[in-house]
N, C-alpha and C positions, 0 to 999 in steps of 0.2 A: 537282535545279534548284541550283544556285550561288545564294547571295543573300549579301549584304554583312553581317558578321556584327554590326553596330546590329539590323538592319533583323531577325533572323533572332534573335538574344533581347528584342525588342517586341511580335515575331509570338507571337498567342493565333488561337484555335479556338473558335469559336461549337459551342453543344452541343446538341445537340436531345431531350436523355434526356425517358422521360415525366415529367412535375412530380408531387408524392408528393401522396397522397388524403388529404383532411380530410374523418374519420367523421362522414356524416351530410349534407356538403355535395352538393348533383349540381347541375349544368346541362343545361339539355334545348334544344333550337334552338326556335326555334319556325316555321310558316310565313306569310312575307311575298306575301303573291298580288300580282304587279303588272302594269301595263299603262301606255300610254301616258297613261292618265286620271287616273295616279294608284293605286296599292299601297290595302291590306285585309289585316287584320292580326289575329287570336283574340289577344286574352292570358288570358286567365283564363275557365274556362266553369265554370259553377257549377250547383249543385243546392240544394236548400236553405242557403246556406252555406258549402257544401265543395266545395271545388274538383279538378273530373275529370279524368282525365289524369295524374298527379303519380305518383310514386313509395312516395309517402308521405300521409296522412292531414291535408289543410290545412284549417281551416277560417276563413276568411275573416274576421277585425271592423273590417280599418280598410286604405283603400287610399288615397299620398299621392302625392304628388307633387314632387320638390327639384328645383330648377333648380342648375346648377354653372354659375361663366363658366371659362373656357381657362385650365388649367394652377388650380384651386384644389382643394388637399388639402385632406378630408373626412375627419383623419383621428387614434388611432383608439377604435372607440367598439362597447361592449359594452352586455347587457342582463342587470346582476346579479339585481336582486329579482322580476323576475318572468320565466316562462319568457314571450320573445317570437322567434321563429322568420320568416325578410322571407323573401321572393321578389323577388329584382329582376329589372327590366328597360329597358336601357336604346329609349329610340324616337327618339334625336332625339342628331349627338354622336358620344362617346366615352368610357367610362370607365376606368380601369388599378384594377383593383379588387386590396385584396389582403386574404387574409384569414388569419388565425392565430388556431388553437389552441389556446386556453386554461383546459381542462376538465381538471382531473382528475379522475385515472384513466383519462380517455379513449384508446385505441389510438391514437389521432394525438398527442395529445398533443404540444405543442410545433410541431405539425408547421406551416410557413406555405405558401403559393399563390398565385401572381396568375390573375388574369384581365379577358381585357381583354373590353367589353363595348360593344360600337356598335348605333346605330339602322339599319347597310346591314344588321345579321345576327342580330338581335333572338333573343336567348332569355330561359330564364327561366335567374335561380343563386337556390338555397335556403342562407339562411344560419342555423340552427340556433342555439337557445340556447345561447353559451357559447362561437363566435367569433367573436372581433373580429374588425370592418371597414373598411374607407377606404380609400377610393377619390381618385385624382386627371383631372379633370378634360382631356379633350385640349387640341387648341389650335383646333379652336371653338365648345369648351364640352357640355353637355350634358344632357339633359333625363330622370331615371331616374323612372322610373315601381315604387312599391313599394307588394307588401298584406301585413300584419303578423295575426296571430291572437293580438294584441294591440293593447288600446288605449291611443295614448298620453294617459296621466294629467299636467294640467299640476301638480295640487296636490302626486303625487306621481313624476316625472317616476323612468324607468326606465332613463333613460339613462349611463353610467360612461364617463367619458372617459379616456383615457391621451393622453401624449402623442402629435402627427404621427408623430415621431421614436425612439417604444419597442420601436418593433422594425428599425430603422436607416433612416437616415437615405437607403441607396445605393438605397430601393425604391421612391425616388420622383426618383428621376436620370433625367436625358433623357438615353437613349442615342446616344448620338456614336459607337460604332459602323460 
């Protein structure tokens, strides 16, 4: 098909390549049972503090909730003082989550990957120690439920912060395509 030269020059095609894997990160969809009266979903099934049904051993030490207003960017942070793995699940709204592997010597060192977590199609996202993580809340905001295998210590916080745009401000730009 013949196109105007200016249109041909400006035209771009979206790509659907698979996203790169980050060592130790996994996403596991959850089953949400729906009916006219409401819905039900299991988040985690515990046996003696350990979570059943995950591809890794995970002993829960703390469960927390975080509310994000629409458009909120909470990025980037990691837990460098003590190991702290996290399991994230969005219950309401949506989060655009970016992960970046900053572990020295990791097979996926330097890899960045995004996930869209939503309350409509909930799942569990495992974020291992040494993977920087951050999110941007969608237009309805979001309610994030997360489990950690380490407890927060206010006398010695284990939350290192990087600038929100450390891995590039374009990560958080609105898709206007």
